[in-house]
N, C-alpha and C positions, 0 to 999 in steps of 0.2 A: 576571594582573590580583589582586591584595592585596587583599582584601576584607572588609567587618569585619559580620557581624549580627547585629542587635539584637535584642534580649532576649526580643521577642515571637514569633520568629521560631521560636528556638529551643525557645520555651515549646510552640507551633503543632505540631513536629517530635515529642509527643508526648500531647497534648489531646485525651481521646477527645469532648470537646465542642464541635468543632471541627473535624468528620470532611474536610470539601473544607482548608479551609486545610490542618492535617494533613499533607494528601495533596501539595496544592501545595510546601510547608517540605518535605516528606522528598523528593521527588522533585527539587526544585532541588539540596539538600543534597548527595543522592548522586548527581547528576551531573552535578559540576561538574566541568568539564577539568583535565587532569593536571596542568596547570600553573596551576593555582588555588593561591593561598593564602589559605584561611580564615582570620582571627585575631580575639580574643574579647581581653577583657578580666578584671580578677577582680570587676571591677563588676557584668559581662552573667554573670557566673558565678554569681555571691548572687544579683543579681536572679529566676534562671534559678527556682534553689533556693527561693526560698521563696515565689514566687505558684505553683508546683507540689506543695509542701506544705502549706504554710500561705494563701495567700491563696484559690487556687481549689483548695487541698485534693486534688484526681485523683491524687496517688500519696506514696506511703508513703515515708516520711525514707530509710528502708536505697535503697529502687529510686532516688531521687533521688539520692542519695549516687555512688549508680555512676555514673550519665548525667551526675553533673556530672563526677564523675571521669575519663569517658570522653572528656570535651573538652577537659581542662586542657593537653592536648599545646598548644591552639590559642588557649592561654593564654597570648600575647606581647608583648600591648599593653599599656603600662607603665599606671600606676595611682599618681599619686607627686605629690610636694610641684612638680615638673617639668610636669605636667598640667594644675595649675590655674589659672596665668598666658594658656591659650586659652581653656582653657572659658569664662573670664571673658570673653572678647574676643567668644565662640562668644555664648555669654548675650546678652549685649549688642547683638546681634545678633539678635534674639528667641526663641529656644531656650530652653526647661527649663530648672533647673540641671542636672538629672539626664542629662538628651539632651548640655548641654553637656561635662560628663564624658568620655563615652562619642564621643559626636563628637573631640571633644580624644586621646582616647587612641587612637582610629583613624586621624589625622592622624598620630599619632608616631611610631607601628608602620609609616606612609608606604603605609596603604591606598589607594585610587583610588576605589572602589565603597565603600558603605557600604546595605547593604540594609536599608530600615527598612517597616513596615506604616503605621507613623502621624508622622513627622516630611516636614519639606517637602519632598513628592517633585519631584524634575527639581530640585534646588535641590542648587548648587557652591558646595564650602570651599575653599581655598587646592589647586584641584585634587581633589581627592575629589567625586563625583558622589554624592548620594544617592535609588534609587531604590524604590520599594514594588514588591516581585517582584508584590501583586496586582493590579495598574493596570500593570502594561508587559508582558504577554505570558504570561508564566509560569505563568498557569493554563492556558497552551495545552500547555502542556510532557508 
C-alpha cells in the first residue's frame, strides 16, 4: 500500500498538547507494514514545520528542523506545475485549495490511501481512499 499522511498526523507525532492523538499517530506510524510506502510532499513538510514552530509553538526551530529532515526521505510526492490541473479539479469537487494540492500530489505519487483527520472520511478520489485514522479503529491499535 502506498499511503500519504496529512500534515495534521505529522504534527500529532510530536504534539504534547494532544496526548491521545499523539499516541495513536505514533503507533500507527511505527507499526506500518514492511511493504507499506509512506509518501509526503514538500507542502506537508512545510506546513508541519510552520505549525510546530510558529502556529502552535510547541517545538524550538532546531528540533523541528531535525524532525522535518528525518521525514525528507519520504518526500517523494511532486508539488509543481503538473500538480495544479488536478488540484483545480479536486477543488471543484468541494475541497479547500490547500487540501486539493495535497490530494493532487498524493495521486501523482500513486497513493492508494490518504490518511487525514479533517478531510472527507470514506471519500474516494481516482481510486485513492481518504481515511480518518481516529474514526476507523486505529485508536484500538
